[in-house]
N, CA, C and O atoms as a GROMACS GRO file, in nm:
protein
  608
    1MET      N    1  17.002  22.707  -1.257
    1MET     CA    2  16.925  22.646  -1.149
    1MET      C    3  16.909  22.496  -1.173
    1MET      O    4  16.923  22.418  -1.079
    2ALA      N    5  16.880  22.455  -1.296
    2ALA     CA    6  16.860  22.313  -1.327
    2ALA      C    7  16.988  22.235  -1.299
    2ALA      O    8  16.982  22.121  -1.252
    3LYS      N    9  17.103  22.294  -1.328
    3LYS     CA   10  17.230  22.225  -1.304
    3LYS      C   11  17.250  22.201  -1.155
    3LYS      O   12  17.294  22.093  -1.116
    4LYS      N   13  17.218  22.299  -1.071
    4LYS     CA   14  17.231  22.283  -0.926
    4LYS      C   15  17.139  22.173  -0.876
    4LYS      O   16  17.179  22.093  -0.791
    5LYS      N   17  17.017  22.166  -0.928
    5LYS     CA   18  16.922  22.062  -0.889
    5LYS      C   19  16.977  21.925  -0.928
    5LYS      O   20  16.968  21.831  -0.849
    6GLU      N   21  17.033  21.913  -1.047
    6GLU     CA   22  17.090  21.787  -1.094
    6GLU      C   23  17.209  21.746  -1.007
    6GLU      O   24  17.226  21.628  -0.978
    7GLN      N   25  17.290  21.841  -0.967
    7GLN     CA   26  17.403  21.810  -0.880
    7GLN      C   27  17.355  21.755  -0.747
    7GLN      O   28  17.412  21.659  -0.696
    8SER      N   29  17.251  21.815  -0.690
    8SER     CA   30  17.204  21.767  -0.561
    8SER      C   31  17.143  21.628  -0.574
    8SER      O   32  17.155  21.546  -0.482
    9ARG      N   33  17.076  21.598  -0.687
    9ARG     CA   34  17.021  21.464  -0.711
    9ARG      C   35  17.136  21.364  -0.722
    9ARG      O   36  17.131  21.256  -0.662
   10THR      N   37  17.239  21.399  -0.796
   10THR     CA   38  17.355  21.312  -0.811
   10THR      C   39  17.422  21.289  -0.676
   10THR      O   40  17.457  21.176  -0.642
   11GLU      N   41  17.438  21.396  -0.600
   11GLU     CA   42  17.499  21.384  -0.468
   11GLU      C   43  17.416  21.294  -0.376
   11GLU      O   44  17.471  21.215  -0.299
   12PHE      N   45  17.284  21.307  -0.387
   12PHE     CA   46  17.197  21.222  -0.306
   12PHE      C   47  17.224  21.074  -0.334
   12PHE      O   48  17.241  20.996  -0.241
   13TRP      N   49  17.229  21.035  -0.463
   13TRP     CA   50  17.248  20.895  -0.497
   13TRP      C   51  17.389  20.846  -0.465
   13TRP      O   52  17.406  20.730  -0.428
   14VAL      N   53  17.488  20.932  -0.478
   14VAL     CA   54  17.624  20.894  -0.438
   14VAL      C   55  17.627  20.865  -0.288
   14VAL      O   56  17.683  20.765  -0.244
   15GLU      N   57  17.565  20.953  -0.211
   15GLU     CA   58  17.559  20.935  -0.066
   15GLU      C   59  17.478  20.810  -0.030
   15GLU      O   60  17.514  20.738   0.063
   16TYR      N   61  17.369  20.785  -0.100
   16TYR     CA   62  17.285  20.668  -0.074
   16TYR      C   63  17.364  20.539  -0.099
   16TYR      O   64  17.358  20.446  -0.019
   17GLU      N   65  17.438  20.535  -0.209
   17GLU     CA   66  17.519  20.417  -0.240
   17GLU      C   67  17.628  20.396  -0.135
   17GLU      O   68  17.657  20.282  -0.098
   18LYS      N   69  17.689  20.504  -0.087
   18LYS     CA   70  17.789  20.492   0.020
   18LYS      C   71  17.726  20.440   0.148
   18LYS      O   72  17.782  20.353   0.215
   19ARG      N   73  17.609  20.492   0.182
   19ARG     CA   74  17.541  20.455   0.305
   19ARG      C   75  17.509  20.306   0.310
   19ARG      O   76  17.526  20.242   0.414
   20TYR      N   77  17.461  20.251   0.198
   20TYR     CA   78  17.419  20.112   0.196
   20TYR      C   79  17.522  20.018   0.133
   20TYR      O   80  17.505  19.896   0.138
   21GLY      N   81  17.628  20.073   0.075
   21GLY     CA   82  17.734  19.990   0.019
   21GLY      C   83  17.691  19.911  -0.104
   21GLY      O   84  17.747  19.805  -0.132
   22GLU      N   85  17.593  19.963  -0.178
   22GLU     CA   86  17.543  19.896  -0.298
   22GLU      C   87  17.518  19.996  -0.409
   22GLU      O   88  17.477  20.110  -0.384
   23LYS      N   89  17.544  19.953  -0.531
   23LYS     CA   90  17.513  20.037  -0.646
   23LYS      C   91  17.362  20.036  -0.671
   23LYS      O   92  17.298  19.932  -0.665
   24VAL      N   93  17.307  20.153  -0.698
   24VAL     CA   94  17.165  20.167  -0.731
   24VAL      C   95  17.150  20.151  -0.882
   24VAL      O   96  17.213  20.224  -0.959
   25HIS      N   97  17.068  20.054  -0.924
   25HIS     CA   98  17.045  20.030  -1.067
   25HIS      C   99  16.927  20.112  -1.120
   25HIS      O  100  16.937  20.173  -1.227
   26ALA      N  101  16.816  20.114  -1.046
   26ALA     CA  102  16.696  20.184  -1.093
   26ALA      C  103  16.610  20.220  -0.972
   26ALA      O  104  16.619  20.156  -0.867
   27PHE      N  105  16.527  20.323  -0.988
   27PHE     CA  106  16.437  20.364  -0.881
   27PHE      C  107  16.314  20.430  -0.940
   27PHE      O  108  16.320  20.490  -1.047
   28VAL      N  109  16.204  20.420  -0.868
   28VAL     CA  110  16.078  20.488  -0.904
   28VAL      C  111  16.007  20.525  -0.775
   28VAL      O  112  16.034  20.468  -0.669
   29LEU      N  113  15.917  20.620  -0.786
   29LEU     CA  114  15.832  20.657  -0.673
   29LEU      C  115  15.721  20.553  -0.662
   29LEU      O  116  15.669  20.507  -0.764
   30GLY      N  117  15.684  20.517  -0.542
   30GLY     CA  118  15.576  20.421  -0.525
   30GLY      C  119  15.514  20.430  -0.387
   30GLY      O  120  15.559  20.506  -0.301
   31ARG      N  121  15.409  20.351  -0.369
   31ARG     CA  122  15.339  20.348  -0.241
   31ARG      C  123  15.332  20.203  -0.193
   31ARG      O  124  15.265  20.120  -0.255
   32TYR      N  125  15.401  20.175  -0.083
   32TYR     CA  126  15.402  20.042  -0.023
   32TYR      C  127  15.262  20.012   0.031
   32TYR      O  128  15.202  20.094   0.100
   33LEU      N  129  15.211  19.893  -0.003
   33LEU     CA  130  15.076  19.855   0.040
   33LEU      C  131  15.075  19.742   0.142
   33LEU      O  132  14.999  19.747   0.238
   34SER      N  133  15.158  19.642   0.122
   34SER     CA  134  15.157  19.529   0.216
   34SER      C  135  15.276  19.437   0.191
   34SER      O  136  15.346  19.449   0.091
   35GLY      N  137  15.297  19.345   0.287
   35GLY     CA  138  15.397  19.243   0.268
   35GLY      C  139  15.514  19.246   0.364
   35GLY      O  140  15.601  19.159   0.358
   36TRP      N  141  15.518  19.345   0.452
   36TRP     CA  142  15.627  19.354   0.550
   36TRP      C  143  15.561  19.374   0.686
   36TRP      O  144  15.503  19.479   0.711
   37PRO      N  145  15.570  19.275   0.774
   37PRO     CA  146  15.491  19.279   0.897
   37PRO      C  147  15.522  19.394   0.993
   37PRO      O  148  15.438  19.431   1.074
   38ASP      N  149  15.641  19.452   0.984
   38ASP     CA  150  15.680  19.556   1.081
   38ASP      C  151  15.628  19.696   1.049
   38ASP      O  152  15.633  19.785   1.134
   39TYR      N  153  15.576  19.716   0.927
   39TYR     CA  154  15.540  19.851   0.889
   39TYR      C  155  15.393  19.866   0.857
   39TYR      O  156  15.333  19.781   0.792
   40PRO      N  157  15.335  19.977   0.902
   40PRO     CA  158  15.196  20.006   0.865
   40PRO      C  159  15.193  20.050   0.718
   40PRO      O  160  15.297  20.081   0.660
   41TYR      N  161  15.079  20.051   0.662
   41TYR     CA  162  15.066  20.093   0.524
   41TYR      C  163  14.948  20.186   0.513
   41TYR      O  164  14.866  20.189   0.605
   42PRO      N  165  14.933  20.261   0.409
   42PRO     CA  166  15.028  20.278   0.299
   42PRO      C  167  15.138  20.378   0.336
   42PRO      O  168  15.118  20.465   0.421
   43LEU      N  169  15.251  20.365   0.272
   43LEU     CA  170  15.364  20.456   0.291
   43LEU      C  171  15.418  20.494   0.153
   43LEU      O  172  15.441  20.406   0.070
   44TRP      N  173  15.438  20.620   0.129
   44TRP     CA  174  15.501  20.665   0.005
   44TRP      C  175  15.652  20.662   0.022
   44TRP      O  176  15.704  20.688   0.130
   45GLY      N  177  15.721  20.630  -0.086
   45GLY     CA  178  15.866  20.629  -0.082
   45GLY      C  179  15.926  20.589  -0.215
   45GLY      O  180  15.857  20.589  -0.318
   46LEU      N  181  16.053  20.554  -0.213
   46LEU     CA  182  16.123  20.511  -0.334
   46LEU      C  183  16.131  20.359  -0.338
   46LEU      O  184  16.164  20.295  -0.238
   47LEU      N  185  16.101  20.303  -0.454
   47LEU     CA  186  16.121  20.161  -0.480
   47LEU      C  187  16.254  20.154  -0.554
   47LEU      O  188  16.269  20.215  -0.661
   48ILE      N  189  16.351  20.081  -0.499
   48ILE     CA  190  16.487  20.088  -0.549
   48ILE      C  191  16.541  19.948  -0.576
   48ILE      O  192  16.534  19.860  -0.490
   49ALA      N  193  16.596  19.927  -0.697
   49ALA     CA  194  16.666  19.803  -0.729
   49ALA      C  195  16.815  19.830  -0.715
   49ALA      O  196  16.869  19.918  -0.782
   50THR      N  197  16.880  19.755  -0.627
   50THR     CA  198  17.024  19.772  -0.605
   50THR      C  199  17.094  19.642  -0.644
   50THR      O  200  17.029  19.542  -0.674
   51GLU      N  201  17.226  19.645  -0.642
   51GLU     CA  202  17.297  19.523  -0.676
   51GLU      C  203  17.278  19.415  -0.570
   51GLU      O  204  17.305  19.298  -0.596
   52GLY      N  205  17.232  19.451  -0.451
   52GLY     CA  206  17.208  19.354  -0.344
   52GLY      C  207  17.066  19.302  -0.339
   52GLY      O  208  17.040  19.199  -0.276
   53GLY      N  209  16.971  19.371  -0.404
   53GLY     CA  210  16.833  19.327  -0.400
   53GLY      C  211  16.736  19.441  -0.421
   53GLY      O  212  16.757  19.529  -0.505
   54PHE      N  213  16.627  19.440  -0.343
   54PHE     CA  214  16.522  19.540  -0.353
   54PHE      C  215  16.513  19.619  -0.224
   54PHE      O  216  16.523  19.562  -0.115
   55ARG      N  217  16.495  19.749  -0.236
   55ARG     CA  218  16.475  19.835  -0.120
   55ARG      C  219  16.351  19.921  -0.141
   55ARG      O  220  16.326  19.972  -0.251
   56PHE      N  221  16.275  19.937  -0.034
   56PHE     CA  222  16.172  20.040  -0.029
   56PHE      C  223  16.221  20.137   0.077
   56PHE      O  224  16.257  20.096   0.187
   57HIS      N  225  16.224  20.266   0.044
   57HIS     CA  226  16.275  20.365   0.138
   57HIS      C  227  16.173  20.478   0.155
   57HIS      O  228  16.144  20.552   0.061
   58HIS      N  229  16.121  20.488   0.275
   58HIS     CA  230  16.026  20.593   0.311
   58HIS      C  231  16.101  20.701   0.387
   58HIS      O  232  16.167  20.674   0.487
   59PHE      N  233  16.091  20.824   0.338
   59PHE     CA  234  16.156  20.937   0.404
   59PHE      C  235  16.050  21.009   0.486
   59PHE      O  236  15.945  21.046   0.433
   60PRO      N  237  16.075  21.031   0.614
   60PRO     CA  238  15.973  21.092   0.700
   60PRO      C  239  15.945  21.236   0.659
   60PRO      O  240  16.034  21.309   0.614
   61HIS      N  241  15.823  21.274   0.676
   61HIS     CA  242  15.783  21.412   0.651
   61HIS      C  243  15.672  21.447   0.749
   61HIS      O  244  15.599  21.361   0.798
   62GLU      N  245  15.662  21.574   0.774
   62GLU     CA  246  15.563  21.619   0.871
   62GLU      C  247  15.526  21.763   0.839
   62GLU      O  248  15.614  21.849   0.829
   63GLY      N  249  15.400  21.789   0.824
   63GLY     CA  250  15.352  21.925   0.802
   63GLY      C  251  15.356  22.004   0.933
   63GLY      O  252  15.373  21.947   1.041
   64TRP      N  253  15.341  22.132   0.923
   64TRP     CA  254  15.353  22.216   1.043
   64TRP      C  255  15.240  22.189   1.142
   64TRP      O  256  15.260  22.201   1.262
   65ILE      N  257  15.122  22.153   1.092
   65ILE     CA  258  15.011  22.123   1.185
   65ILE      C  259  15.042  21.994   1.263
   65ILE      O  260  15.019  21.987   1.383
   66GLN      N  261  15.094  21.892   1.191
   66GLN     CA  262  15.130  21.767   1.259
   66GLN      C  263  15.244  21.791   1.359
   66GLN      O  264  15.244  21.735   1.469
   67ALA      N  265  15.341  21.873   1.321
   67ALA     CA  266  15.453  21.902   1.410
   67ALA      C  267  15.405  21.974   1.536
   67ALA      O  268  15.447  21.941   1.647
   68LEU      N  269  15.318  22.070   1.518
   68LEU     CA  270  15.264  22.143   1.633
   68LEU      C  271  15.186  22.050   1.724
   68LEU      O  272  15.200  22.055   1.846
   69SER      N  273  15.105  21.967   1.667
   69SER     CA  274  15.027  21.869   1.743
   69SER      C  275  15.119  21.773   1.818
   69SER      O  276  15.096  21.744   1.936
   70ARG      N  277  15.222  21.725   1.751
   70ARG     CA  278  15.317  21.632   1.813
   70ARG      C  279  15.391  21.698   1.930
   70ARG      O  280  15.410  21.638   2.035
   71ILE      N  281  15.431  21.822   1.910
   71ILE     CA  282  15.506  21.893   2.014
   71ILE      C  283  15.418  21.917   2.137
   71ILE      O  284  15.464  21.900   2.250
   72THR      N  285  15.292  21.955   2.116
   72THR     CA  286  15.204  21.982   2.229
   72THR      C  287  15.160  21.855   2.301
   72THR      O  288  15.132  21.859   2.421
   73THR      N  289  15.152  21.742   2.230
   73THR     CA  290  15.110  21.618   2.295
   73THR      C  291  15.227  21.530   2.338
   73THR      O  292  15.209  21.430   2.406
   74GLY      N  293  15.349  21.569   2.297
   74GLY     CA  294  15.466  21.492   2.338
   74GLY      C  295  15.491  21.366   2.257
   74GLY      O  296  15.557  21.274   2.304
   75GLY      N  297  15.439  21.360   2.136
   75GLY     CA  298  15.459  21.243   2.051
   75GLY      C  299  15.598  21.239   1.990
   75GLY      O  300  15.677  21.332   2.004
   76GLU      N  301  15.626  21.129   1.920
   76GLU     CA  302  15.756  21.113   1.854
   76GLU      C  303  15.749  21.163   1.710
   76GLU      O  304  15.645  21.157   1.645
   77ALA      N  305  15.863  21.213   1.663
   77ALA     CA  306  15.873  21.258   1.524
   77ALA      C  307  15.867  21.137   1.430
   77ALA      O  308  15.907  21.028   1.470
   78PRO      N  309  15.819  21.155   1.307
   78PRO     CA  310  15.817  21.044   1.212
   78PRO      C  311  15.958  20.990   1.188
   78PRO      O  312  16.055  21.065   1.189
   79GLN      N  313  15.966  20.860   1.168
   79GLN     CA  314  16.095  20.795   1.149
   79GLN      C  315  16.112  20.746   1.005
   79GLN      O  316  16.015  20.713   0.938
   80GLU      N  317  16.237  20.743   0.961
   80GLU     CA  318  16.271  20.686   0.831
   80GLU      C  319  16.245  20.536   0.838
   80GLU      O  320  16.273  20.472   0.939
   81LYS      N  321  16.192  20.479   0.730
   81LYS     CA  322  16.163  20.336   0.727
   81LYS      C  323  16.222  20.277   0.600
   81LYS      O  324  16.209  20.334   0.492
   82THR      N  325  16.287  20.163   0.613
   82THR     CA  326  16.341  20.094   0.496
   82THR      C  327  16.305  19.947   0.503
   82THR      O  328  16.297  19.887   0.610
   83ILE      N  329  16.284  19.891   0.386
   83ILE     CA  330  16.261  19.748   0.370
   83ILE      C  331  16.369  19.699   0.275
   83ILE      O  332  16.396  19.763   0.174
   84PHE      N  333  16.429  19.587   0.307
   84PHE     CA  334  16.531  19.530   0.218
   84PHE      C  335  16.503  19.382   0.198
   84PHE      O  336  16.485  19.308   0.294
   85ILE      N  337  16.499  19.341   0.072
   85ILE     CA  338  16.484  19.199   0.038
   85ILE      C  339  16.606  19.162  -0.047
   85ILE      O  340  16.620  19.211  -0.159
   86PRO      N  341  16.695  19.077   0.006
   86PRO     CA  342  16.814  19.039  -0.071
   86PRO      C  343  16.777  18.958  -0.196
   86PRO      O  344  16.674  18.891  -0.200
   87HIS      N  345  16.863  18.966  -0.297
   87HIS     CA  346  16.839  18.894  -0.423
   87HIS      C  347  16.810  18.746  -0.402
   87HIS      O  348  16.722  18.690  -0.467
   88ASP      N  349  16.884  18.683  -0.312
   88ASP     CA  350  16.868  18.538  -0.297
   88ASP      C  351  16.734  18.499  -0.236
   88ASP      O  352  16.699  18.381  -0.236
   89ARG      N  353  16.659  18.594  -0.184
   89ARG     CA  354  16.526  18.565  -0.131
   89ARG      C  355  16.413  18.601  -0.227
   89ARG      O  356  16.298  18.562  -0.205
   90ILE      N  357  16.444  18.674  -0.334
   90ILE     CA  358  16.341  18.713  -0.431
   90ILE      C  359  16.310  18.592  -0.519
   90ILE      O  360  16.398  18.539  -0.587
   91LEU      N  361  16.185  18.550  -0.517
   91LEU     CA  362  16.141  18.437  -0.599
   91LEU      C  363  16.089  18.484  -0.735
   91LEU      O  364  16.113  18.419  -0.837
   92SER      N  365  16.018  18.597  -0.738
   92SER     CA  366  15.968  18.652  -0.864
   92SER      C  367  15.931  18.799  -0.843
   92SER      O  368  15.910  18.844  -0.731
   93ALA      N  369  15.923  18.870  -0.954
   93ALA     CA  370  15.881  19.010  -0.951
   93ALA      C  371  15.806  19.039  -1.080
   93ALA      O  372  15.849  18.999  -1.189
   94GLU      N  373  15.694  19.109  -1.067
   94GLU     CA  374  15.616  19.144  -1.186
   94GLU      C  375  15.545  19.277  -1.164
   94GLU      O  376  15.519  19.318  -1.051
   95LEU      N  377  15.515  19.342  -1.275
   95LEU     CA  378  15.436  19.464  -1.272
   95LEU      C  379  15.300  19.428  -1.329
   95LEU      O  380  15.287  19.396  -1.447
   96ARG      N  381  15.199  19.433  -1.245
   96ARG     CA  382  15.063  19.397  -1.286
   96ARG      C  383  14.991  19.521  -1.338
   96ARG      O  384  14.973  19.619  -1.265
   97LEU      N  385  14.950  19.514  -1.464
   97LEU     CA  386  14.880  19.625  -1.528
   97LEU      C  387  14.739  19.580  -1.563
   97LEU      O  388  14.717  19.466  -1.604
   98GLU      N  389  14.643  19.668  -1.545
   98GLU     CA  390  14.506  19.638  -1.585
   98GLU      C  391  14.500  19.637  -1.737
   98GLU      O  392  14.543  19.733  -1.802
   99LYS      N  393  14.447  19.531  -1.794
   99LYS     CA  394  14.443  19.517  -1.939
   99LYS      C  395  14.304  19.545  -1.998
   99LYS      O  396  14.293  19.575  -2.117
  100ARG      N  397  14.201  19.535  -1.918
  100ARG     CA  398  14.065  19.558  -1.969
  100ARG      C  399  14.038  19.709  -1.977
  100ARG      O  400  14.049  19.780  -1.877
  101TRP      N  401  14.002  19.756  -2.096
  101TRP     CA  402  13.985  19.898  -2.119
  101TRP      C  403  13.875  19.957  -2.032
  101TRP      O  404  13.888  20.069  -1.983
  102TRP      N  405  13.768  19.883  -2.012
  102TRP     CA  406  13.656  19.937  -1.936
  102TRP      C  407  13.691  19.952  -1.788
  102TRP      O  408  13.642  20.043  -1.722
  103LYS      N  409  13.777  19.864  -1.736
  103LYS     CA  410  13.821  19.879  -1.597
  103LYS      C  411  13.915  19.998  -1.583
  103LYS      O  412  13.912  20.071  -1.484
  104LYS      N  413  14.000  20.018  -1.684
  104LYS     CA  414  14.089  20.135  -1.682
  104LYS      C  415  14.008  20.264  -1.678
  104LYS      O  416  14.044  20.360  -1.610
  105LEU      N  417  13.899  20.264  -1.751
  105LEU     CA  418  13.815  20.384  -1.760
  105LEU      C  419  13.729  20.404  -1.636
  105LEU      O  420  13.720  20.515  -1.584
  106LEU      N  421  13.665  20.298  -1.588
  106LEU     CA  422  13.567  20.311  -1.480
  106LEU      C  423  13.623  20.292  -1.338
  106LEU      O  424  13.572  20.351  -1.243
  107ALA      N  425  13.725  20.213  -1.326
  107ALA     CA  426  13.779  20.184  -1.192
  107ALA      C  427  13.931  20.177  -1.201
  107ALA      O  428  13.990  20.070  -1.181
  108TYR      N  429  13.994  20.289  -1.230
  108TYR     CA  430  14.138  20.292  -1.250
  108TYR      C  431  14.214  20.245  -1.126
  108TYR      O  432  14.187  20.289  -1.014
  109GLN      N  433  14.307  20.155  -1.148
  109GLN     CA  434  14.400  20.110  -1.044
  109GLN      C  435  14.540  20.130  -1.099
  109GLN      O  436  14.568  20.088  -1.212
  110PRO      N  437  14.630  20.191  -1.024
  110PRO     CA  438  14.766  20.208  -1.074
  110PRO      C  439  14.836  20.072  -1.087
  110PRO      O  440  14.795  19.975  -1.024
  111PRO      N  441  14.941  20.066  -1.169
  111PRO     CA  442  15.017  19.942  -1.179
  111PRO      C  443  15.064  19.897  -1.042
  111PRO      O  444  15.093  19.979  -0.954
  112LEU      N  445  15.071  19.767  -1.025
  112LEU     CA  446  15.107  19.708  -0.896
  112LEU      C  447  15.236  19.629  -0.911
  112LEU      O  448  15.242  19.534  -0.990
  113LEU      N  449  15.339  19.666  -0.836
  113LEU     CA  450  15.462  19.590  -0.833
  113LEU      C  451  15.445  19.481  -0.728
  113LEU      O  452  15.420  19.510  -0.611
  114ALA      N  453  15.457  19.356  -0.771
  114ALA     CA  454  15.442  19.242  -0.680
  114ALA      C  455  15.574  19.167  -0.676
  114ALA      O  456  15.622  19.117  -0.779
  115ILE      N  457  15.632  19.158  -0.558
  115ILE     CA  458  15.756  19.085  -0.540
  115ILE      C  459  15.729  18.969  -0.446
  115ILE      O  460  15.696  18.989  -0.329
  116ARG      N  461  15.742  18.848  -0.497
  116ARG     CA  462  15.726  18.727  -0.415
  116ARG      C  463  15.863  18.695  -0.359
  116ARG      O  464  15.961  18.683  -0.434
  117TYR      N  465  15.871  18.680  -0.227
  117TYR     CA  466  16.001  18.655  -0.166
  117TYR      C  467  15.990  18.554  -0.053
  117TYR      O  468  15.884  18.535   0.006
  118HIS      N  469  16.101  18.489  -0.025
  118HIS     CA  470  16.110  18.393   0.084
  118HIS      C  471  16.137  18.471   0.212
  118HIS      O  472  16.228  18.554   0.217
  119THR      N  473  16.058  18.444   0.314
  119THR     CA  474  16.070  18.520   0.439
  119THR      C  475  16.197  18.487   0.517
  119THR      O  476  16.241  18.566   0.600
  120GLY      N  477  16.255  18.372   0.492
  120GLY     CA  478  16.375  18.331   0.565
  120GLY      C  479  16.343  18.261   0.694
  120GLY      O  480  16.435  18.222   0.767
  121ASP      N  481  16.216  18.243   0.726
  121ASP     CA  482  16.175  18.176   0.849
  121ASP      C  483  16.122  18.037   0.814
  121ASP      O  484  16.009  18.024   0.765
  122PRO      N  485  16.201  17.931   0.838
  122PRO     CA  486  16.156  17.796   0.803
  122PRO      C  487  16.037  17.749   0.887
  122PRO      O  488  15.968  17.655   0.848
  123GLN      N  489  16.013  17.812   1.001
  123GLN     CA  490  15.902  17.774   1.088
  123GLN      C  491  15.770  17.844   1.051
  123GLN      O  492  15.664  17.810   1.104
  124ALA      N  493  15.777  17.939   0.961
  124ALA     CA  494  15.656  18.012   0.922
  124ALA      C  495  15.559  17.919   0.850
  124ALA      O  496  15.602  17.832   0.773
  125PRO      N  497  15.428  17.936   0.874
  125PRO     CA  498  15.332  17.850   0.805
  125PRO      C  499  15.338  17.867   0.653
  125PRO      O  500  15.315  17.772   0.578
  126GLU      N  501  15.368  17.987   0.608
  126GLU     CA  502  15.385  18.013   0.466
  126GLU      C  503  15.522  18.078   0.448
  126GLU      O  504  15.537  18.197   0.479
  127PRO      N  505  15.623  18.004   0.401
  127PRO     CA  506  15.758  18.059   0.395
  127PRO      C  507  15.779  18.167   0.288
  127PRO      O  508  15.882  18.234   0.288
  128ALA      N  509  15.683  18.184   0.197
  128ALA     CA  510  15.695  18.288   0.096
  128ALA      C  511  15.576  18.382   0.107
  128ALA      O  512  15.466  18.341   0.143
  129THR      N  513  15.600  18.507   0.076
  129THR     CA  514  15.494  18.607   0.083
  129THR      C  515  15.515  18.710  -0.028
  129THR      O  516  15.617  18.708  -0.096
  130ASP      N  517  15.419  18.800  -0.045
  130ASP     CA  518  15.427  18.903  -0.149
  130ASP      C  519  15.437  19.040  -0.087
  130ASP      O  520  15.365  19.073   0.008
  131LEU      N  521  15.527  19.120  -0.141
  131LEU     CA  522  15.532  19.262  -0.109
  131LEU      C  523  15.462  19.332  -0.224
  131LEU      O  524  15.497  19.309  -0.340
  132LEU      N  525  15.366  19.416  -0.195
  132LEU     CA  526  15.291  19.486  -0.298
  132LEU      C  527  15.310  19.636  -0.285
  132LEU      O  528  15.308  19.691  -0.175
  133ALA      N  529  15.330  19.701  -0.399
  133ALA     CA  530  15.347  19.846  -0.400
  133ALA      C  531  15.287  19.902  -0.528
  133ALA      O  532  15.305  19.845  -0.636
  134GLU      N  533  15.215  20.012  -0.516
  134GLU     CA  534  15.164  20.082  -0.634
  134GLU      C  535  15.274  20.170  -0.690
  134GLU      O  536  15.353  20.227  -0.615
  135THR      N  537  15.277  20.180  -0.820
  135THR     CA  538  15.373  20.267  -0.886
  135THR      C  539  15.309  20.313  -1.017
  135THR      O  540  15.187  20.310  -1.030
  136ASP      N  541  15.388  20.355  -1.111
  136ASP     CA  542  15.336  20.385  -1.243
  136ASP      C  543  15.403  20.290  -1.342
  136ASP      O  544  15.472  20.197  -1.301
  137LYS      N  545  15.384  20.312  -1.470
  137LYS     CA  546  15.441  20.220  -1.570
  137LYS      C  547  15.593  20.219  -1.566
  137LYS      O  548  15.656  20.125  -1.613
  138GLU      N  549  15.652  20.323  -1.509
  138GLU     CA  550  15.798  20.328  -1.497
  138GLU      C  551  15.851  20.219  -1.404
  138GLU      O  552  15.971  20.191  -1.404
  139GLY      N  553  15.764  20.158  -1.326
  139GLY     CA  554  15.805  20.049  -1.238
  139GLY      C  555  15.868  19.934  -1.313
  139GLY      O  556  15.941  19.854  -1.254
  140LYS      N  557  15.840  19.924  -1.443
  140LYS     CA  558  15.896  19.815  -1.522
  140LYS      C  559  16.049  19.823  -1.530
  140LYS      O  560  16.113  19.722  -1.557
  141LYS      N  561  16.107  19.941  -1.508
  141LYS     CA  562  16.253  19.950  -1.514
  141LYS      C  563  16.322  19.880  -1.397
  141LYS      O  564  16.443  19.855  -1.403
  142LEU      N  565  16.248  19.847  -1.292
  142LEU     CA  566  16.305  19.773  -1.180
  142LEU      C  567  16.317  19.623  -1.210
  142LEU      O  568  16.408  19.556  -1.161
  143LEU      N  569  16.224  19.572  -1.290
  143LEU     CA  570  16.212  19.428  -1.310
  143LEU      C  571  16.338  19.356  -1.356
  143LEU      O  572  16.369  19.250  -1.301
  144PRO      N  573  16.414  19.407  -1.454
  144PRO     CA  574  16.534  19.334  -1.496
  144PRO      C  575  16.634  19.313  -1.383
  144PRO      O  576  16.713  19.218  -1.386
  145PHE      N  577  16.633  19.399  -1.284
  145PHE     CA  578  16.728  19.389  -1.174
  145PHE      C  579  16.677  19.305  -1.058
  145PHE      O  580  16.752  19.272  -0.967
  146LEU      N  581  16.548  19.270  -1.062
  146LEU     CA  582  16.488  19.191  -0.953
  146LEU      C  583  16.464  19.046  -0.992
  146LEU      O  584  16.454  18.960  -0.905
  147THR      N  585  16.455  19.019  -1.121
  147THR     CA  586  16.427  18.882  -1.164
  147THR      C  587  16.558  18.811  -1.195
  147THR      O  588  16.656  18.871  -1.239
  148LYS      N  589  16.555  18.681  -1.171
  148LYS     CA  590  16.675  18.601  -1.196
  148LYS      C  591  16.676  18.558  -1.342
  148LYS      O  592  16.572  18.522  -1.398
  149PRO      N  593  16.793  18.560  -1.405
  149PRO     CA  594  16.798  18.511  -1.542
  149PRO      C  595  16.771  18.362  -1.546
  149PRO      O  596  16.815  18.288  -1.457
  150THR      N  597  16.699  18.316  -1.647
  150THR     CA  598  16.670  18.174  -1.658
  150THR      C  599  16.785  18.102  -1.727
  150THR      O  600  16.849  18.157  -1.817
  151ASP      N  601  16.809  17.980  -1.686
  151ASP     CA  602  16.914  17.898  -1.749
  151ASP      C  603  16.853  17.827  -1.868
  151ASP      O  604  16.762  17.745  -1.850
  152SER      N  605  16.900  17.855  -1.986
  152SER     CA  606  16.846  17.790  -2.106
  152SER      C  607  16.952  17.709  -2.175
  152SER      O  608  16.925  17.647  -2.278
   0.00000   0.00000   0.00000
């Protein structure tokens, strides 16, 4: 059974790379919080570092109660949502971890992936903004693929 599960996971990523035409370097589960004007938040999905940049991919889901409600009221089914920030627009990326022990104990906040990126709109009052997403400590595996190497 485990082998079949692994095959389907592998097949998923092969298909994902074909669909977007980019190699996937790393991925983690996360919750998008803010930074993309077209999407409401929070949204759960995959935070993905690809050879082209950063992707957040939300896969639609709907419980049977929501489906029944949608069918009876004539609403639309949930839609897949993706966010893509190309490498050349990423200014910085960091994983913010709470360092104070008492805050970890009394007011736990999950690690926060913060990606500062250029919006591409020269007319915008603030041409750079932050995309924020909660993840776990595994989010650090995305960072090497999102940050630019420094010239020394």
